[in-house]
BAMIDREN-147626 format. One record per residue (C-alpha): residue number from 1; x, y, z. Coordinates in nm, 4 decimals, padded with zeros to 6 digits, m for minus. Example, Ala and Ser with C-alpha at 12.3 -4.5 7.8 and 13.67 -1.06 7.14 Angstrom:
BEGIN
<1; <01.2300; m00.4500; 00.7800>>
<2; <01.3670; m00.1060; 00.7140>>
END
This chain:
BEGIN
<1; <10.9609; 08.6386; 11.2357>>
<2; <11.0453; 08.9874; 11.1242>>
<3; <10.8829; 08.9985; 10.7838>>
<4; <10.5360; 09.0402; 10.6398>>
<5; <10.3928; 08.6917; 10.6526>>
<6; <10.1596; 08.7855; 10.3698>>
<7; <10.4608; 08.7944; 10.1394>>
<8; <10.5409; 08.4376; 10.2317>>
<9; <10.1868; 08.3244; 10.1785>>
<10; <10.1510; 08.4760; 09.8364>>
<11; <10.4786; 08.3041; 09.7555>>
<12; <10.3501; 07.9700; 09.8734>>
<13; <10.0281; 08.0032; 09.6751>>
<14; <10.2325; 08.0214; 09.3577>>
<15; <10.4523; 07.7234; 09.4360>>
<16; <10.2344; 07.4671; 09.6146>>
<17; <09.9476; 07.4150; 09.3727>>
<18; <09.8866; 07.0505; 09.2837>>
<19; <09.8827; 07.0197; 08.9076>>
<20; <09.8994; 06.6452; 08.8586>>
<21; <09.7189; 06.4936; 09.1548>>
<22; <09.4094; 06.2804; 09.1990>>
<23; <09.3852; 06.3438; 09.5736>>
<24; <09.2803; 06.6874; 09.7026>>
<25; <09.5277; 06.6613; 09.9931>>
<26; <09.8999; 06.7275; 10.0023>>
<27; <10.1616; 06.8135; 10.2626>>
<28; <10.4761; 07.0177; 10.2141>>
<29; <10.7850; 07.1212; 10.4012>>
<30; <11.0028; 07.4105; 10.3003>>
<31; <11.2821; 07.6461; 10.3917>>
<32; <11.2316; 08.0149; 10.3247>>
<33; <11.4650; 08.3119; 10.3649>>
<34; <11.3227; 08.6644; 10.3785>>
<35; <11.5119; 08.9911; 10.4124>>
<36; <11.3981; 09.2411; 10.6732>>
<37; <11.3508; 09.6102; 10.5909>>
<38; <11.3676; 09.7007; 10.9605>>
<39; <11.6899; 09.8595; 11.0852>>
<40; <11.9650; 09.6232; 11.2004>>
<41; <11.7443; 09.3158; 11.1625>>
<42; <11.8943; 09.0107; 10.9931>>
<43; <11.7449; 08.7965; 10.7190>>
<44; <11.5188; 08.5355; 10.8715>>
<45; <11.5484; 08.1703; 10.7646>>
<46; <11.2549; 07.9524; 10.8620>>
<47; <11.1216; 07.6018; 10.8126>>
<48; <10.7533; 07.6039; 10.7154>>
<49; <10.5316; 07.2950; 10.7295>>
<50; <10.2169; 07.3240; 10.5176>>
<51; <09.8935; 07.1348; 10.4536>>
<52; <09.7115; 07.1904; 10.1241>>
<53; <09.3596; 07.0970; 10.0207>>
<54; <09.1926; 07.1592; 09.6855>>
<55; <08.8196; 07.0872; 09.6955>>
<56; <08.5373; 07.1811; 09.4622>>
<57; <08.4822; 07.5122; 09.6420>>
<58; <08.7114; 07.5159; 09.9458>>
<59; <09.0866; 07.5634; 09.9023>>
<60; <09.3480; 07.5545; 10.1787>>
<61; <09.7003; 07.6422; 10.0670>>
<62; <09.9607; 07.6788; 10.3350>>
<63; <09.7970; 07.9206; 10.5767>>
<64; <09.5332; 08.0783; 10.3533>>
<65; <09.1720; 07.9791; 10.3001>>
<66; <08.9542; 08.0503; 09.9948>>
<67; <08.5909; 07.9610; 09.9358>>
<68; <08.4635; 07.9925; 09.5791>>
<69; <08.1335; 08.1783; 09.5479>>
<70; <08.1135; 08.1882; 09.1691>>
<71; <08.3122; 08.0221; 08.8919>>
<72; <08.2486; 08.0219; 08.5177>>
<73; <08.4333; 08.0739; 08.1879>>
<74; <08.7723; 08.1252; 08.3535>>
<75; <08.6370; 08.3772; 08.6043>>
<76; <08.6147; 08.3042; 08.9758>>
<77; <08.4991; 08.5030; 09.2762>>
<78; <08.5801; 08.3867; 09.6265>>
<79; <08.5885; 08.4804; 09.9929>>
<80; <08.9393; 08.4705; 10.1338>>
<81; <09.1062; 08.4582; 10.4739>>
<82; <09.4808; 08.4923; 10.5329>>
<83; <09.7210; 08.5984; 10.8079>>
<84; <09.9197; 08.9138; 10.7452>>
<85; <10.2452; 09.0688; 10.8501>>
<86; <10.3994; 09.1163; 11.1914>>
<87; <10.7301; 09.2240; 11.3412>>
<88; <10.8936; 09.1198; 11.6671>>
<89; <11.1100; 09.4202; 11.7553>>
<90; <11.3328; 09.1994; 11.9726>>
<91; <11.4704; 09.0454; 11.6511>>
<92; <11.6654; 09.3652; 11.5835>>
<93; <12.0215; 09.4234; 11.7030>>
<94; <11.9454; 09.7948; 11.7431>>
<95; <11.8479; 09.8892; 12.1028>>
<96; <11.6220; 10.1693; 11.9743>>
<97; <11.4340; 09.9241; 11.7533>>
<98; <11.4128; 09.6711; 12.0358>>
<99; <11.2390; 09.9350; 12.2481>>
<100; <10.9567; 09.9791; 11.9945>>
<101; <10.6160; 09.8205; 12.0376>>
<102; <10.5664; 09.4813; 11.8771>>
<103; <10.3747; 09.4887; 11.5485>>
<104; <10.1262; 09.2057; 11.5998>>
<105; <10.0139; 08.9627; 11.3316>>
<106; <09.6916; 09.0546; 11.1564>>
<107; <09.4240; 08.8341; 11.0038>>
<108; <09.2814; 08.9634; 10.6767>>
<109; <08.9389; 08.8677; 10.5429>>
<110; <08.7794; 08.9852; 10.2213>>
<111; <08.6994; 08.9029; 09.8628>>
<112; <08.9083; 08.7923; 09.5662>>
<113; <08.8499; 08.7736; 09.1912>>
<114; <09.0569; 08.5804; 08.9369>>
<115; <09.0533; 08.5372; 08.5631>>
<116; <09.2456; 08.2643; 08.3818>>
<117; <09.2954; 08.2514; 08.0045>>
<118; <09.5599; 08.1611; 07.7469>>
<119; <09.7507; 08.4807; 07.8261>>
<120; <09.7900; 08.3867; 08.1951>>
<121; <09.6092; 08.4521; 08.5187>>
<122; <09.5027; 08.7787; 08.6831>>
<123; <09.4183; 08.8020; 09.0541>>
<124; <09.2888; 09.0884; 09.2654>>
<125; <09.1713; 09.1002; 09.6258>>
<126; <09.0545; 09.3489; 09.8861>>
<127; <09.0871; 09.2475; 10.2511>>
<128; <09.0451; 09.4042; 10.5959>>
<129; <09.2303; 09.3419; 10.9207>>
<130; <08.9595; 09.1722; 11.1250>>
<131; <09.1745; 09.1491; 11.4408>>
<132; <09.1878; 09.5273; 11.4582>>
<133; <09.5629; 09.5619; 11.5107>>
<134; <09.5968; 09.8058; 11.2228>>
<135; <09.2237; 09.8185; 11.1431>>
<136; <09.3267; 09.8805; 10.7831>>
<137; <09.2722; 09.7593; 10.4281>>
<138; <09.4934; 09.5893; 10.1727>>
<139; <09.4558; 09.5619; 09.7956>>
<140; <09.6552; 09.2888; 09.6216>>
<141; <09.6873; 09.2487; 09.2465>>
<142; <09.9105; 09.0163; 09.0468>>
<143; <09.9607; 08.8551; 08.7079>>
<144; <10.1345; 08.5238; 08.6378>>
<145; <10.1973; 08.3125; 08.3314>>
<146; <10.2965; 07.9467; 08.3514>>
<147; <10.5509; 07.8218; 08.0982>>
<148; <10.5124; 07.4451; 08.0652>>
<149; <10.8411; 07.2965; 07.9444>>
<150; <10.7227; 06.9408; 08.0063>>
<151; <10.4844; 06.7462; 08.2262>>
<152; <10.7548; 06.7549; 08.4907>>
<153; <10.8762; 07.1156; 08.4723>>
<154; <10.6730; 07.4390; 08.4993>>
<155; <10.8181; 07.7888; 08.5375>>
<156; <10.5875; 08.0749; 08.6383>>
<157; <10.7065; 08.4362; 08.6212>>
<158; <10.4836; 08.6857; 08.8038>>
<159; <10.4467; 09.0547; 08.8802>>
<160; <10.2242; 09.2210; 09.1363>>
<161; <10.1493; 09.5088; 09.3666>>
<162; <10.0197; 09.5550; 09.7218>>
<163; <09.8447; 09.8751; 09.8277>>
<164; <09.8324; 09.9335; 10.2028>>
<165; <09.5888; 10.1792; 10.3532>>
<166; <09.7370; 10.4494; 10.5773>>
<167; <09.6307; 10.2536; 10.8866>>
<168; <09.8273; 09.9465; 10.7763>>
<169; <10.1280; 10.1531; 10.6669>>
<170; <10.1413; 10.3429; 10.9960>>
<171; <10.0960; 10.0400; 11.2188>>
<172; <10.3835; 09.8464; 11.0634>>
<173; <10.6207; 10.1186; 10.9460>>
<174; <10.5285; 10.4342; 11.1354>>
<175; <10.6369; 10.5608; 11.4755>>
<176; <10.3537; 10.6607; 11.7082>>
<177; <10.3756; 10.9659; 11.9322>>
<178; <10.5367; 10.8661; 12.2616>>
<179; <10.6455; 10.5249; 12.1319>>
<180; <11.0163; 10.6040; 12.1138>>
<181; <11.2642; 10.8328; 12.2870>>
<182; <11.5036; 10.7925; 11.9930>>
<183; <11.2791; 10.8366; 11.6908>>
<184; <11.0496; 11.1299; 11.6208>>
<185; <10.6857; 11.0431; 11.5374>>
<186; <10.6507; 10.9362; 11.1745>>
<187; <10.3206; 10.9063; 10.9908>>
<188; <10.2558; 10.7527; 10.6487>>
<189; <09.9742; 10.7723; 10.4009>>
<190; <09.8688; 10.4792; 10.1839>>
<191; <10.1660; 10.2971; 10.0299>>
<192; <10.2248; 10.0869; 09.7176>>
<193; <10.4789; 09.8042; 09.7049>>
<194; <10.5663; 09.6348; 09.3738>>
<195; <10.6977; 09.2824; 09.3332>>
<196; <10.8241; 09.0441; 09.0668>>
<197; <10.9613; 08.6944; 09.0720>>
<198; <10.9804; 08.3442; 08.9343>>
<199; <10.8519; 08.0161; 09.0713>>
<200; <10.9509; 07.6653; 08.9667>>
<201; <10.7662; 07.3390; 09.0027>>
<202; <10.9299; 07.0055; 08.9182>>
<203; <10.7486; 06.6726; 08.9346>>
<204; <10.9864; 06.4147; 09.0778>>
<205; <10.7331; 06.1320; 09.0434>>
<206; <10.3587; 06.0762; 09.0813>>
<207; <10.3519; 06.1883; 09.4443>>
<208; <10.6567; 06.4060; 09.5047>>
<209; <10.7137; 06.7603; 09.3761>>
<210; <10.9951; 07.0098; 09.4184>>
<211; <10.9063; 07.3804; 09.4419>>
<212; <11.1324; 07.6831; 09.4298>>
<213; <11.0877; 08.0582; 09.4253>>
<214; <11.2737; 08.3881; 09.4086>>
<215; <11.0895; 08.7160; 09.4648>>
<216; <11.1854; 09.0838; 09.4807>>
<217; <10.9661; 09.3500; 09.6422>>
<218; <11.0280; 09.7221; 09.5927>>
<219; <10.9048; 09.9213; 09.8905>>
<220; <10.7144; 10.2475; 09.8690>>
<221; <10.9256; 10.5635; 09.9138>>
<222; <10.7335; 10.6561; 10.2315>>
<223; <10.8271; 10.3197; 10.3840>>
<224; <11.1914; 10.3701; 10.2825>>
<225; <11.1897; 10.7089; 10.4588>>
<226; <11.0656; 10.5631; 10.7871>>
<227; <11.3318; 10.5986; 11.0595>>
<228; <11.2848; 10.2342; 11.1621>>
<229; <11.3495; 10.1056; 10.8080>>
<230; <11.6950; 10.0811; 10.6457>>
<231; <11.6187; 09.9081; 10.3156>>
<232; <11.4229; 09.9910; 10.0007>>
<233; <11.3503; 09.6294; 09.9040>>
<234; <11.2775; 09.2794; 10.0285>>
<235; <11.4236; 08.9646; 09.8718>>
<236; <11.2563; 08.6276; 09.9272>>
<237; <11.3827; 08.2810; 09.8330>>
<238; <11.2151; 07.9489; 09.9033>>
<239; <11.2641; 07.5788; 09.8413>>
<240; <11.0063; 07.3169; 09.9364>>
<241; <10.9099; 06.9550; 09.8753>>
<242; <10.5451; 06.8471; 09.8620>>
<243; <10.3827; 06.5044; 09.8780>>
<244; <10.0465; 06.4405; 09.7131>>
<245; <09.8342; 06.1639; 09.8651>>
END
């Protein structure tokens, strides 16, 4: 997989929530297509099986885990754990990219706060790479508002931003000294990526739901200028079906 997995996971969090179910468990299967910003690397299309659980405090959605520490009056504070991005350089058709070191998948742990009201929902989190691949920090913030057309159909537009520390930015988009004979060393500072999109949830019947999503991410100028990157944006589309027990 050539794309930041964290993008996929934030996508899945929007589209796999169980709004009408009595059981805390559901399973889902989906197809997702994600553009790659890396040079000469094709869009990746993947099938993603998922297991979701919504308990009183513990929530498992796709591949992320949240544990609620405090919840009252629309405000919640939780501990969170989620895998992050990675890049297999062999996915590229460019020999110079293929020769780069693999960017390994990270695991991010940290804290998250949310506030839900009539105007929508605000989320913010700060997490750290606990596997030490980048040994960096991420800040995620987003806002979404669900438009309920009927019991069956919900549309949720959203906007957000991801701030990567310089360690994260350099590990995934920089070029280390001595790493390449083609590319000169390239170092980045902290970077800010903005995103916007729309998710859809349609209730087919009591147990089955159809989920869809389109998402656009605008990359930071320093990422665009990296010699191993040839795009200024990432487009994501997804379609999945979930079954609630």
